[in-house]
C-alpha positions in Angstrom: -20.0 39.1 62.4 -16.8 38.7 60.5 -17.2 34.9 60.4 -20.8 35.3 59.1 -19.5 37.6 56.3 -16.8 35.0 55.4 -19.5 32.3 55.3 -21.7 34.3 53.0 -18.7 35.1 50.7 -17.9 31.4 50.4 -21.5 30.5 49.7 -21.7 33.2 46.9 -18.4 31.9 45.4 -19.7 28.3 45.4 -23.0 29.4 43.7 -21.1 31.4 41.1 -18.8 28.5 40.4 -21.7 26.1 39.9 -23.5 28.6 37.6 -20.3 29.0 35.6 -19.7 25.2 35.3 -23.4 24.7 34.3 -23.0 27.5 31.7 -19.9 25.8 30.3 -21.7 22.4 30.2 -24.6 24.1 28.4 -22.3 25.6 25.8 -20.5 22.3 25.2 -22.0 19.5 23.0 -20.9 16.1 22.0 -19.8 15.6 18.4 -19.7 12.4 16.3 -17.9 11.5 13.0 -18.4 8.0 11.4 -16.6 7.1 8.2 -18.2 4.0 6.6 -16.1 2.2 4.0 -15.8 -1.1 2.1 -13.9 -3.7 4.2 -10.5 -2.3 5.3 -7.7 -4.9 6.0 -7.6 -5.6 9.8 -3.8 -5.0 9.9 -4.5 -1.3 9.1 -7.0 -0.6 11.8 -5.1 -0.3 15.1 -2.7 2.2 13.5 -5.7 4.1 12.0 -7.4 4.2 15.4 -4.3 5.6 17.1 -3.8 8.2 14.3 -7.5 9.2 14.6 -7.0 10.0 18.2 -3.6 11.7 17.9 -4.5 13.7 14.8 -7.8 14.9 16.3 -6.1 16.1 19.5 -3.5 17.9 17.4 -6.0 19.6 15.1 -8.2 20.6 17.9 -5.3 22.2 19.7 -4.3 24.1 16.6 -7.9 25.2 16.1 -8.2 26.3 19.8 -11.1 24.0 20.5 -11.7 22.7 24.0 -13.2 19.3 24.7 -13.8 16.9 27.6 -12.7 13.6 26.0 -11.9 12.0 22.7 -12.7 8.3 22.0 -12.2 6.4 18.8 -13.7 3.1 17.6 -12.9 1.0 14.6 -14.2 -2.0 12.8 -13.3 -3.3 9.3 -16.1 -1.1 7.9 -16.2 2.0 10.0 -13.9 4.5 11.7 -15.6 6.4 14.5 -14.6 9.6 16.3 -16.6 10.6 19.4 -15.9 13.9 21.1 -17.5 14.6 24.5 -18.1 18.2 25.6 -16.8 20.0 22.5 -17.0 23.8 23.1 -19.4 25.8 21.0 -16.7 28.2 19.8 -13.0 28.5 19.5 -11.0 30.2 22.3 -10.3 33.8 21.5 -6.8 34.5 20.2 -4.6 37.3 21.5 -1.8 38.1 19.0 1.1 40.2 20.2 2.8 42.1 17.3 6.1 43.8 18.0 6.7 47.1 16.3 9.5 49.7 16.2 11.7 50.5 19.3 10.1 53.0 21.7 12.9 55.6 21.3 12.1 55.6 17.5 8.3 55.5 17.8 8.0 58.3 20.4 9.8 61.6 21.1 11.2 62.5 24.6 7.8 63.9 25.6 6.1 60.7 24.8 4.4 62.0 21.6 3.9 59.4 18.8 6.2 59.9 15.8 5.7 58.6 12.2 6.9 55.0 12.9 4.3 54.7 15.7 1.5 56.2 13.7 2.4 54.1 10.6 2.5 50.9 12.7 -0.9 51.5 14.2 -2.4 52.5 10.8 -1.1 49.2 9.3 -3.5 47.3 11.6 -6.3 49.9 11.4 -6.0 50.8 15.1 -5.6 54.2 16.9 -2.2 55.2 18.2 -3.4 55.1 21.8 -3.9 51.3 21.5 -0.2 50.8 21.3 1.6 49.4 24.4 5.2 48.8 25.3 7.1 45.6 25.8 10.5 45.1 27.3 12.8 42.6 25.6 16.4 41.5 25.9 17.1 43.9 23.0 15.4 46.8 24.6 11.9 48.4 24.8 9.6 48.1 21.8 6.2 49.2 20.8 3.6 46.4 20.5 0.0 45.7 19.6 -2.2 43.2 21.3 -4.9 42.2 18.9 -7.8 40.0 20.1 -9.4 37.8 17.5 -12.7 36.3 18.5 -13.0 32.6 18.1 -15.3 31.2 15.4 -18.4 29.2 16.1 -17.6 25.5 16.2 -20.4 24.5 14.0 -19.0 26.7 11.2 -15.4 25.3 11.3 -16.2 21.6 11.9 -16.8 20.7 8.2 -13.2 21.7 7.4 -11.9 20.1 10.5 -13.7 16.7 9.9 -12.3 16.6 6.3 -8.8 17.4 7.6 -9.1 14.6 10.2 -10.2 12.1 7.6 -7.6 12.8 5.0 -4.8 13.0 7.6 -5.0 9.2 8.1 -2.2 7.2 6.5 -2.4 3.6 5.4 0.2 1.1 4.0 -1.7 1.1 0.7 -4.5 3.4 -0.5 -7.1 3.4 -3.3 -8.5 6.0 -5.7 -12.0 5.2 -6.8 -13.7 8.4 -7.9 -13.1 11.6 -9.9 -11.9 13.8 -7.0 -8.9 11.4 -6.5 -9.3 11.2 -2.7 -6.9 8.5 -1.4 -8.1 6.2 1.4 -7.7 2.6 2.5 -10.9 1.5 0.9 -13.8 3.5 -0.9 -15.8 5.7 1.5 -19.5 4.8 1.3 -21.2 6.9 4.0 -20.4 9.9 6.3 -22.2 10.6 9.5 -21.3 13.9 11.1 -23.1 15.5 14.1 -22.6 18.3 16.5 -25.3 18.1 19.1 -28.5 17.5 17.1 -27.2 19.4 14.1 -25.7 17.8 11.0 -22.2 19.0 10.0 -22.5 19.2 6.3 -19.5 18.6 4.0 -18.7 16.5 1.0 -15.7 14.2 0.6 -14.9 11.6 -2.2 -18.3 12.2 -3.8 -20.1 11.4 -0.5 -22.3 14.0 1.3 -22.3 13.9 5.1 -25.6 13.3 6.9 -27.4 12.0 10.0 -27.6 8.4 8.8 -25.7 5.2 9.5 -26.2 1.5 8.7 -26.3 -1.7 10.7 -24.5 -5.0 10.3 -23.4 -5.5 6.7 -24.9 -7.0 4.5 -27.9 -8.0 6.7 -29.0 -4.5 7.7 -29.2 -2.2 4.7 -31.9 0.2 6.0 -30.8 3.7 7.0 -30.6 4.4 10.7 -31.3 8.0 11.7 -29.1 9.3 14.5 -30.6 12.4 16.1 -28.0 12.8 18.9 -24.4 11.6 19.2 -25.2 9.9 22.5 -27.9 7.8 20.9 -25.5 6.4 18.3 -24.3 3.4 20.5 -27.7 2.0 21.4 -29.0 2.5 17.8 -26.1 0.5 16.5 -26.5 -2.2 19.1 -30.1 -2.6 18.0 -28.9 -3.3 14.4 -26.2 -5.8 15.5 -23.1 -3.7 15.8 -21.0 -3.6 18.9 -18.9 -0.5 18.1 -16.5 -0.6 21.1 -13.5 -2.8 20.1 -12.7 -3.6 23.7 -16.2 -4.8 24.4 -16.1 -6.9 21.1 -12.8 -8.5 22.2 -14.2 -9.5 25.6 -17.4 -10.7 24.0 -15.4 -12.9 21.6 -13.4 -14.4 24.4 -16.5 -15.1 26.5 -18.4 -16.7 23.6 -15.5 -18.9 22.7 -15.1 -20.2 26.3 -18.8 -20.9 26.5 -18.9 -22.9 23.3 -15.6 -24.7 24.1 -17.0 -25.9 27.4 -19.6 -27.9 25.5 -16.8 -30.0 23.9 -14.8 -30.4 27.1 -11.7 -28.9 25.5 -9.5 -25.9 26.4 -9.1 -23.1 23.9 -5.8 -22.3 22.3 -6.0 -18.5 22.3 -3.8 -17.1 19.5 -3.5 -13.4 20.4 -2.9 -12.2 16.9 -6.0 -14.1 15.7 -8.1 -12.7 18.5 -7.0 -9.1 17.6 -7.8 -9.7 13.9 -11.3 -11.0 14.6 -11.9 -8.2 17.0 -11.5 -5.8 14.1 -13.0 -8.1 11.5 -16.4 -8.6 13.0 -19.0 -6.2 14.3 -21.3 -8.6 16.1 -19.6 -11.9 17.0 -21.2 -15.2 17.4 -19.3 -18.4 18.2 -19.7 -21.7 16.3 -18.4 -25.1 17.4 -17.0 -27.2 14.6 -15.4 -30.6 14.2 -13.1 -32.3 11.7 -12.3 -36.0 11.1 -10.0 -37.5 13.7 -7.6 -39.1 11.3 -6.2 -35.6 10.4 -4.7 -35.5 13.9 -2.0 -37.8 12.5 -0.6 -34.8 10.6 2.1 -32.7 12.3 0.4 -30.2 14.7 2.0 -27.2 13.0 0.1 -28.0 9.8 -3.3 -28.2 11.6 -2.6 -25.0 13.6 -1.8 -23.2 10.4 -4.9 -24.5 8.6 -7.1 -23.5 11.6 -5.6 -20.2 12.7 -4.1 -18.7 9.5 -6.5 -19.9 6.9 -9.8 -20.6 8.6 -9.4 -17.9 11.4 -10.6 -20.5 14.0 -9.4 -21.3 17.5 -8.1 -24.9 18.1 -9.3 -26.9 21.1 -6.9 -28.9 23.3 -7.2 -31.7 25.8 -5.8 -31.6 29.3 -2.4 -32.8 28.0 -2.4 -29.8 25.6 -2.8 -32.0 22.6 -5.1 -31.1 19.7 -8.7 -32.3 19.7 -10.7 -32.7 16.5 -12.8 -29.6 17.4 -12.5 -25.9 16.9 -14.4 -22.7 17.5 -15.1 -20.2 14.7 -16.4 -16.7 15.0 -19.2 -15.6 12.7 -20.1 -12.0 12.0 -23.8 -11.9 12.7 -26.5 -13.2 14.9 -27.1 -16.7 16.0 -29.5 -17.9 13.3 -28.8 -20.8 11.0 -25.7 -21.8 13.0 -26.0 -25.4 11.7 -25.5 -24.1 8.1 -22.6 -21.9 9.3 -21.1 -24.9 11.1 -21.4 -27.1 8.1 -19.7 -24.5 5.9 -16.8 -24.2 8.3 -16.3 -27.9 8.5 -16.6 -28.5 4.8 -13.9 -25.9 4.0 -11.6 -27.0 6.8 -11.9 -30.7 5.8 -10.9 -29.7 2.2 -7.9 -27.8 3.4 -6.7 -30.6 5.7 -7.2 -33.2 2.9 -5.0 -31.1 0.6 -2.4 -30.7 3.4 -2.4 -34.4 4.0 -1.8 -35.1 0.3 1.0 -32.5 0.1 2.6 -33.9 3.2 2.6 -37.5 1.9 4.0 -36.3 -1.4 6.8 -34.4 0.3 7.7 -37.4 2.4 8.5 -39.4 -0.7 11.8 -37.5 -1.2 14.5 -36.5 1.3 15.7 -33.0 2.0 18.9 -33.8 0.1 16.9 -34.7 -3.0 14.9 -31.5 -2.5 18.2 -29.5 -2.2 19.1 -30.5 -5.8 15.8 -29.0 -7.0 16.9 -25.6 -5.7 19.1 -25.4 -8.8 15.9 -24.7 -10.7 14.7 -21.8 -8.5 16.1 -18.4 -9.3 17.1 -16.1 -6.4 17.8 -13.2 -8.7 19.0 -13.2 -12.3 22.4 -11.7 -11.4 22.9 -13.7 -8.1 21.9 -17.0 -9.5 19.7 -19.7 -8.0 18.7 -20.5 -4.4 21.2 -23.4 -4.6 23.9 -20.9 -5.4 22.8 -18.9 -2.4 23.1 -21.9 -0.1 26.7 -22.4 -1.4 27.5 -18.8 -0.4 25.8 -19.2 3.0 27.9 -22.3 3.6 31.1 -20.5 2.8 30.3 -17.5 4.9 29.0 -19.5 7.8 32.2 -21.6 7.8 34.4 -18.4 7.8 32.3 -16.9 10.6 32.5 -20.2 12.7 36.3 -20.2 12.3 36.5 -16.6 13.5 34.4 -17.6 16.5 36.7 -20.6 17.2 33.7 -23.0 16.9 34.3 -26.7 17.8 35.0 -29.1 14.9 31.8 -31.1 15.5 29.7 -27.9 15.4 31.4 -27.0 12.1 30.0 -30.1 10.5 26.6 -29.3 11.8 26.8 -25.7 10.5 27.7 -27.0 7.0 24.8 -29.5 7.1 22.3 -26.8 8.2 23.6 -24.4 5.5 23.1 -26.9 2.7 19.6 -28.0 3.8 18.3 -24.7 5.1 16.4 -23.8 2.0 15.5 -27.3 0.8 11.9 -27.1 2.0 11.2 -24.2 -0.4 10.5 -26.9 -3.1 8.2 -28.8 -0.9 4.5 -28.8 -1.7 3.6 -27.8 1.8 5.7 -24.6 1.8 4.4 -23.8 -1.7 0.9 -23.9 -0.3 1.7 -22.5 3.1 4.8 -20.2 2.8 4.5 -19.3 6.6 5.6 -22.9 7.3 9.1 -22.4 5.7 11.7 -23.6 8.2 9.1 -25.4 10.3 8.6 -28.0 7.5 12.3 -28.2 7.0 12.7 -29.1 10.6 9.9 -31.7 10.4 11.2 -33.3 7.2 14.8 -33.3 8.6 13.7 -35.3 11.7 11.7 -37.7 9.5 14.9 -38.2 7.4 16.9 -39.1 10.5 18.9 -35.9 10.8 20.2 -34.9 14.2 18.0 -32.7 16.3 20.5 -29.7 16.2 20.5 -29.9 12.4 16.7 -30.0 12.2 16.1 -27.1 14.6 19.0 -25.2 13.0 17.0 -25.4 9.7 14.0 -23.8 11.4 15.9 -21.3 13.5 18.2 -19.9 10.7 15.2 -17.7 9.6 14.9 -16.0 13.0 14.2 -13.3 14.0 11.0 -13.1 11.9 10.4 -9.5 13.0 12.6 -6.6 14.3 11.9 -7.7 17.9 11.2 -11.3 17.3 12.7 -14.4 18.9 16.4 -15.0 18.1 18.1 -18.4 17.3 18.9 -20.2 20.5 21.7 -22.6 19.2 25.1 -21.3 18.2 25.0 -23.3 14.9 21.7 -21.9 13.8 22.7 -18.3 14.8 25.9 -18.5 12.7 23.9 -19.7 9.6 21.3 -17.0 10.3 23.9 -14.3 10.2 25.5 -15.8 7.0 22.1 -16.0 5.3 21.1 -12.4 6.2 24.5 -11.0 5.3 24.5 -12.6 1.9 21.0 -11.1 1.2 22.1 -7.7 2.4 25.4 -7.6 0.5 23.9 -9.1 -2.7 21.0 -6.7 -2.8 23.2 -3.6 -2.1 25.6 -4.8 -4.8 22.6 -4.8 -7.2 21.5 -1.3 -6.1 18.3 -2.7 -4.3 18.7 -0.3 -1.4 15.6 0.6 0.8 14.4 4.2 0.3 12.0 6.0 2.7 9.4 3.6 4.1 9.8 1.2 1.1 11.7 -2.0 1.9 10.3 -4.7 -0.3 13.0 -7.2 0.5 12.9 -6.7 4.3 16.5 -5.6 4.4 15.9 -3.5 7.6 14.7 -6.6 9.4 17.7 -8.6 8.1 20.2 -6.0 9.2 18.6 -5.6 12.7 18.6 -9.4 13.0 22.4 -9.6 12.3 23.1 -6.8 14.9 20.8 -8.3 17.6 22.3 -11.8 17.2 25.8 -10.5 17.5 24.9 -8.4 20.6 23.0 -11.2 22.4 25.6 -13.8 21.6 28.4 -11.4 22.5 30.2 -12.1 19.2 33.0 -9.6 18.6 33.4 -10.2 14.9 34.3 -7.3 12.6 31.3 -6.2 10.6 33.6 -4.8 7.9 35.4 -8.1 7.5 32.0 -10.0 7.5 30.7 -7.8 4.7 34.0 -7.9 2.7 34.0 -11.7 3.0 30.4 -11.9 1.8 31.2 -9.6 -1.1 34.0 -11.9 -2.3 31.6 -14.8 -2.4 29.3 -13.0 -4.9 29.4 -14.0 -8.6 32.4 -12.5 -10.4 30.2 -10.5 -12.7 28.4 -8.8 -9.8 31.7 -8.0 -8.1 33.0 -6.5 -11.3 30.0 -4.3 -11.8 30.0 -3.0 -8.2 32.0 -0.2 -6.7 33.4 -1.9 -3.6 34.1 1.2 -1.5 30.7 2.7 -2.4 29.0 -0.6 -1.4 30.8 -0.6 1.9 29.9 3.0 2.7 26.2 2.5 1.8 26.0 -0.6 3.9 27.7 0.9 6.9 25.4 3.9 6.7 22.5 1.5 6.6 23.7 -0.5 9.5 24.4 2.6 11.5 20.8 3.6 11.2 19.8 0.2 12.5 22.1 0.2 15.5 21.0 3.8 16.3 17.4 2.4 16.5 18.5 -0.5 18.8 20.4 1.9 21.1 17.5 4.3 21.3 15.2 1.3 22.2 17.4 0.7 25.2 16.7 4.3 26.2 20.1 5.8 25.5 20.0 9.6 24.9 20.6 11.0 21.4 23.9 12.6 22.4 25.1 9.4 24.0 24.3 7.4 20.9 26.1 10.0 18.7 29.2 10.0 21.0 29.4 6.2 21.0 29.0 5.8 17.2 31.4 8.6 16.5 34.3 6.2 17.0 32.6 3.4 15.0 30.5 0.3 15.6 32.5 -2.4 13.8 32.4 -4.5 17.0 28.7 -4.7 17.9 28.9 -6.0 21.6 31.7 -3.4 22.3 29.5 -0.6 21.0 26.7 -1.5 23.4 29.3 -1.8 26.3 30.6 1.7 25.5 27.1 3.1 25.6 26.4 1.5 29.0 29.7 2.7 30.3 29.1 6.3 29.1 25.7 6.3 30.7 27.1 5.2 34.1 29.9 7.8 34.0 27.4 10.5 33.0 25.5 9.8 36.2 28.5 10.6 38.4 28.6 14.0 40.1 32.0 14.8 38.7 30.9 14.3 35.1 29.5 17.8 34.4 32.4 19.8 35.8 34.8 17.6 33.8 32.9 18.3 30.6 32.9 22.1 31.3 36.6 22.0 32.1 37.3 20.0 28.8 35.4 22.6 26.8 37.4 25.4 28.3 
């Protein structure tokens, strides 16, 4: 009998649980927000998508709204937020308000006194609603006020607006009288909760239940009656909204088309990411270019194809370029012959220009180009680019001597220093700035320069990003530090110091590059001496107009923030970083060694007792 009773109880509980779950599901609905805009730069979109997810989670938490799942989608023309299982109302809020101490609020018989009566009256509640709460400071009177959550549909307009305007972009636009700032003008707002439109207005646009298909081919309004129907409706008008699916589709289409030419695809990851966000309905197009262009250096062809045409090169089995490429069109597969012809015509024109520029550049040597640097101003106060190369040469020579570099390498360092900027006057670099350094290396080899000099010219610009590849050769690493230090010290002497997120001259990257090279090469050269030496190489007028000690302090504070970032990236704790930097960071490799040693000691069982004993 007892077992039977237990079985019935379990069954009842299961039924109640199922009913409760079904009730919750019935109460929850999916929500959809789509912001359609003019074309947003693809470099903004991954950050915008991450913000959209993060900000929505934060705002929903603050608003006490439960949901099952948040998914975000982006293309260059739309930002989409899809919320599965969004509750119909906010969670109720119970607020606990502490009042006067119990011994003040009540007499010894427990009768309420004036403080208790006044406290209850302040919140329009009877005295008998008061409760007591024990704290570290004693027992206090308290009130627990329950606030019923609002209906989701009522607060969603405010929430959707808050989510949209919470997004940050590197640059924003203002295009209408309410002065809303966004990456590009907002042209349509789709906002649904279940089958109901969430009505609000932003930037002069009223929300509704409409969206649009592939721009500019599909201009007819598409009515979305339910969030779940959004995806199939868009696919019917040539929009694949899921960026992961678009990326896989692009890769699959490129491989299919490339197979026809018998070539292998050179997949540039950054181009693939860019096209994933740029197009909404990808179609692959196979193109060709005249074979004689393959006589150009491969770097030029890659740049024309990838950077300018946004196309994928094709390679043979020996990984050499073929005169074929694959382009990605935004649209369906009609009139592909016309699209192919357009791709080929534009690419051939670019390659013809590049061929002309390259031939013109080959008529003069790098040494002759170096002389032309005298006509290019670096800054008005710091002189020309040629003047900068003289300073780089002097500082590189000083640094090489400090590092006890071999005499033969000293000559190489001097040669690299003088030729490092010569390609800036070349026609190729004027047309394709991203090839600076690369063209210097190509022209140096054509001029008969040694390989270490040619590659030193290219590598002295490294790293190109805060976590980019570092110079491999000792000679190019020394010139790289000299170049970056001259830029840092010169700009700080002129008061061109980065503020907030603004860093127009890339000084944070330059400083990080100096520190990373010193760390990786294990070069224990005094940062202070390096900066002082660089300062002494500046023009006399700049030195005279600069407060030397202030310059040193500002630069060291700036470098400290960079080395803090590098240490934190290696997972050192905040207090470990503070302790290590408290005694300075003039010797970069030693600073990292101290941090590693401190972390090892901290893991010993004897560490905590020692710290406690020291404090005592």
